[in-house]
N, C-alpha and C positions, 0 to 999 in steps of 0.2 A: 540600172546595175544592182545589186543587193547590198550594203552597206557591210565594208570588212570590221572583224572583230579587233576589239581593242587588242588583245593577246598578239596578233600582229603588229600592230603599232609597239608594243611594248618591246617586240623581239627586234623591231627595227632600231631601236632605240638604243637597246642595249649592243646590238652589232657596230651603230654608228661611233658608239663609244672605243668598241672593240678596234676599230679602223682608222682612229685619229680623229674623228669628226669631234669637234669641241661642245658645240651646242647644234641643237637640230629642233626643229618646229614644224607643226604641219597645219595649212592655211586650207580653207575652201578653193576651188578654182572660178569664183562668181567675179566678173568682171569688177575692173578696178574705176566704178564709175567716177569715183572723187575726185579722182584727178585729170580728168579728159580736158576740162576745163583750164586748170592750171598748165598741163602741157601745151595746149593751144597757144594759152597767152604767150607761153614761154616761146613758143615758135615766132608767132606772131611779133613779138619785140625783138626778137633775135639772138635772145639768152640761152639757146642752144649751143654747145660746142660744135656741132656737124660729126661726133664722134659717136652719137646716140643711132639706137636705130631707127630710120626715117619716118617708117607708119605707124603714126598716133594711135590709130583703130589698133592694131597688132601689138602694142604695149600695154593696152587697156583692158583689151577681151582675148582670154586664152582659148577660146573655142575658136578664134580664126587662124589660130598658129596652130593646133592641137585636136583630135578626133576625140568628142565626148571626155571632157575634161573633168575631174572629180576633185581632185585635190593638189594641192603643190606641197612639197617638202623642199622645207628652206633649211642651209646647213650654215653655219660659221666654221672658219678656222680662224684661233688667235695667233698672231706675228710677231716678234721679237720688237721691241723699239730702241735698245741698247745693242752697242756692241760690248764682246764678251775684251776682244785685243783691239783697241783703238789704235789706227797707225802712227809711229812716232811723229811726234813734231820735228821738222827741223829747219832753221831757220833759212828764212828766203826760198822754202818750196809750197809753193801756195796747192790747196787742194781743193777739191769740188766735193759736193755731196749729192748722193742720190737718197730723194725720200723713202721711208722706212718702207713704205708699201711696193717699194721695187726690190729690198733685198731678196736672196738667193734666189733661188728656180722661181721662175714666171709663176704668179700665183695660180694663172689660168689653167697650167698644167698641173699643178698639183691639186686644185679642187676637182677639175675633170677625173684624175683618177682614183680619188674618194669616194666620188658620186658612181662612176662605172662600177666602182666595188659593190657600193650600196643595193643598185640598181640589182647587179648579178644575186647577191642574198636575196633580195626582193622575189626575184622570179623565183627561185628554187622555193621559197617558202609559202605564198601565194597559191592560194587552191583555184586560181583562173587567168584566163587569159591576161595581159599585164601590157600595156604600154605604156612609155616614159618618154619626156622629152627634156634632158639634162639641160641646162646654159649657166654661162657665167659671164658677166657684164657686159659681153659682146652679145647677149643674145636679146630678143623682144622686149622682156619683161624689166621690170624697173627691182633690181634687187631689194634694194629696202624698203620701197612697199611690201614685198611679198615676206620678207622677214618679221617686218614689223607687224603685220597681219599675221604671220605664224606664231606670234610672242618672244621672240629672239631679243626684243629690244624695243626702242621708239627713236623717232625718227628728230636729230636735234637740230638746232637751230642751223647748223651749219649743213645740213642734208643729208649726213653721214647717221648711218645705225648705231646707238649707243648701248650696248650691254651691259647687263648688272657686272658680270664676272670682269670682262675684260676691256672696259670703255669702247670705243672704238675702233681698234685696233683687231679688226676682223676682215678677212675675206670673208664675200659672200656668194653662196650660188644655189640653185633651186632646180628642182626636177617634177616637172608636170605629170602626172600619170593619169589614168580612168579607173584607181582603186580609190575608194571613198575611205576617208579616216576621218575621226571625230577632229575637229577644230581645235586647238589649241589657242587660250585668253592674249589679244593684245596687249602690250605693255603702253601702261598710260604715260603721256609724256613728261618728262624728267627737269625739264629746262627750268621752269619757273620762270623767275625773273632775270636771270642770268644770261648777259650778252657778251661775254668774253669773247667770244670765237668773232662775233660782229666788228667789234671793237677792235680786235687783233690783226683781222684780214687786212695788209697790207694795201690792197687795190680794191677796200670796197665793195666787194664780191658777192658777198652776204647779202640778200634781200629782208633777213630778220624772221621767216615764217619756216624756215626748211627748204626754201628755194634760192638759186643763186642764178648772176647772171654768167655761165661757163667761160664766156668769154674774156672776162675781165680774171677769173680765178688764174692764178700764177701755176697751176699744175699745167693749166690747157697751154699757157705761154710756154710754157718749156718746152710741148710736144709739138708746136707749128715749126714747120720747115721754112717759110719766107723770113722775112725782116722782123724781129720784135720792135714791136713799137717802142717811140724812145720812154713812155712814162712806166713803161715795167721794168726797164732793164735795171736800175739802179735797185730797185724794189727785190728784185730776183737773189743780190747777194751772191751767194756761191753755192746755190744749191741749182744744181745743173741738169736736173730732172723730180718735176713734182713739185709739193710742198704741203709741209707738215703742221703749219703756223695754227689753223682753226683746232687740230688735236690737240697741239702741244699746251696751247691755253686751255683745253676745257677740264674743268673739275673732276671728270669721271674719269679723266685719265690719267689722272697722277698716281705716280706710284707704279704704273702698269707696265710691266714685262712679263712676256712670256715666252719659253722655250722650250714650246713642245713638238716643234718639229724640226729636223737636221737639216732639211732639205732647205730651209728658210731661213739658216742662219745665215749673215754675209759674210764674203769676204772682205776682211776691211782694206786692201788695197783697193779693189775694184769699185767697193758703194762710197769710198771716200779716196778719189784717183787724184794724182796729180796732175796739173792742168797742163802745163805746156807740153809733156808729151803727147797729150789726147792731140791736138793740132796737127801733128803728122802722124798719125794711126793709122796703119793700113786697113780696107775694108777686110780682108784675112784676118787680123789682129783682133780687129773690134771683134768680129763675130766670135771670133775662140774665146776673149776673155770676156765679152759682156752679154754674147746671144742669149746665153741662159734667163737673164735677168728680163721682166718685164719693161724695164726702164728702156731698152734696146728696140721695143718694138716699130719705131719708126726709122732705125737706122742710125747712121754715125754723124750725118749732119746737123739733127737740129744738136747735139751732145758738142757738138765741138762747137757751133755758134756760140753757145751758153756756156761754154767753158773760155770762151774770148770774153763774152760780156764779165764773167767773173773774174778774169784777170783785170779787165780795166776797172770792178769794181772793189779791188783788193791793191789800185793803184802801183802793179808790180812793175817797175821798171826793168827788170831782168827778162820780163817776155817779151819786150821790146823788139829785137833781134828777130825773134822766132813771128811775131805781127807783120813784120815787114816781109817775111818770106812768104807768108800767107796771103799779102798784097800783090805783091811778085808774080806769085808762081800759082796758088789756087786756081782753077779752073771754076768756080762756083761763086756767082756773082753776091750773095748771101753772106759766104765767110770773106769773100773779100771788102765789102762794103761796113761788115759787122768790126772786120781788125781796124779798119780806116779811124771808124768810131772808136776805139778801143784806145788806137794811140792818139787821139786825139785827147782821150781822158788822161793819160799816163804822163805822154812826153812834157819835156820843159817849154814855156811859151817859147825860149833862146835859142831852141835848138832850129839853127836854121836849116841844117843837113836833112831834118826829118819834116821838114815842110816841103823841103825840093823836090824831096823823093815822093810825099803824097800828090804835090802837084803834077808831077809828069806820071806817076800812075792814072792819076785823075786822066790826064789829057787821053791816055790808052784806052781808058773805061769806057765801055760801050753800055753799061746796063744804067738804068735810069735811077732807080733805086740806088745801086751803088753810088752813084754819081753823086747823089744828094746826099750822102753819108762821108763821101769824101771830100766835097765842098764844105759842109760842116765842122769838120775836124781841121780843116785848112784855116777856115774864119776863125775858128777857136784858138789856134796855135798863133795866128797871127794878130790878135787882140792888142 
């Protein structure tokens, strides 16, 4: 295929700005050979989350997922980091928090809409037959690797893309195409000797070189559906989805807060919801209220489990009646077991009535994991 003139590239850049894309870059579609050994090693030692595309070869070689790839267009959208209207603080009413990357409308939908508009424009402008494959982090390619190659920024020690203008508070997407564009220059790494993200990570998930043990990341832990391992519960604090710590401590993110996209603006009552009402929310209400957010993709059970853990971390005694109701009535072992643990964290040791309640519930409990949570709570309160 003959090389496409730079004028088309320039027109695409101008159009990307018109449709609200904050950064755009162009990369070759050559294989990402330098990542293959790292990915295989990560998989071998069990550091992948399981949410990634499972076929490593397809993550490395664009030609395995696209016919005659020539270029990859990488885009970035900057998202807000501060709420304009913070919910009113009322004594005794405890709130959880969704991480910033889940504020507003699900970023997958926003990015796809922007990429679809850009693709439609390129099809009109190109003087040859054009094919495309757009994707956002659920696709085969590794967003940060594409973005780094395309000159949008560099991959920091926390594994995130860091841009000069917006720090790491950006959503990434890419489009593989059979058009050939002049590639942009990659940005050199700018972390230097800084290790703030590594020392700031509460679970030691970061390995120091841009890789991580994804299973130790609190963001991953908040998205699982089973019992959260004990070692992560107190470290979760009151964040009920995701984790921002490695971004908050990064010097490149100091003072970064952009409000370019109305659909990314958070609804304060939803991104910092009252915790106790979450424990009895119906499926319908959950979908109506949170369904548009990226943080709802795993359904309500992980959010409810995390809300219980957050209430325990707050030592919120007013939550005890609602937690006891979960133990008595909820059909899901994860919720019953987590609620029993929370009661063990919150209740007073001299509360014989609660101990008796837990013993009776334990005797009825059939799930082995939940039984263990009951046993530990009872032992703690009887100590």
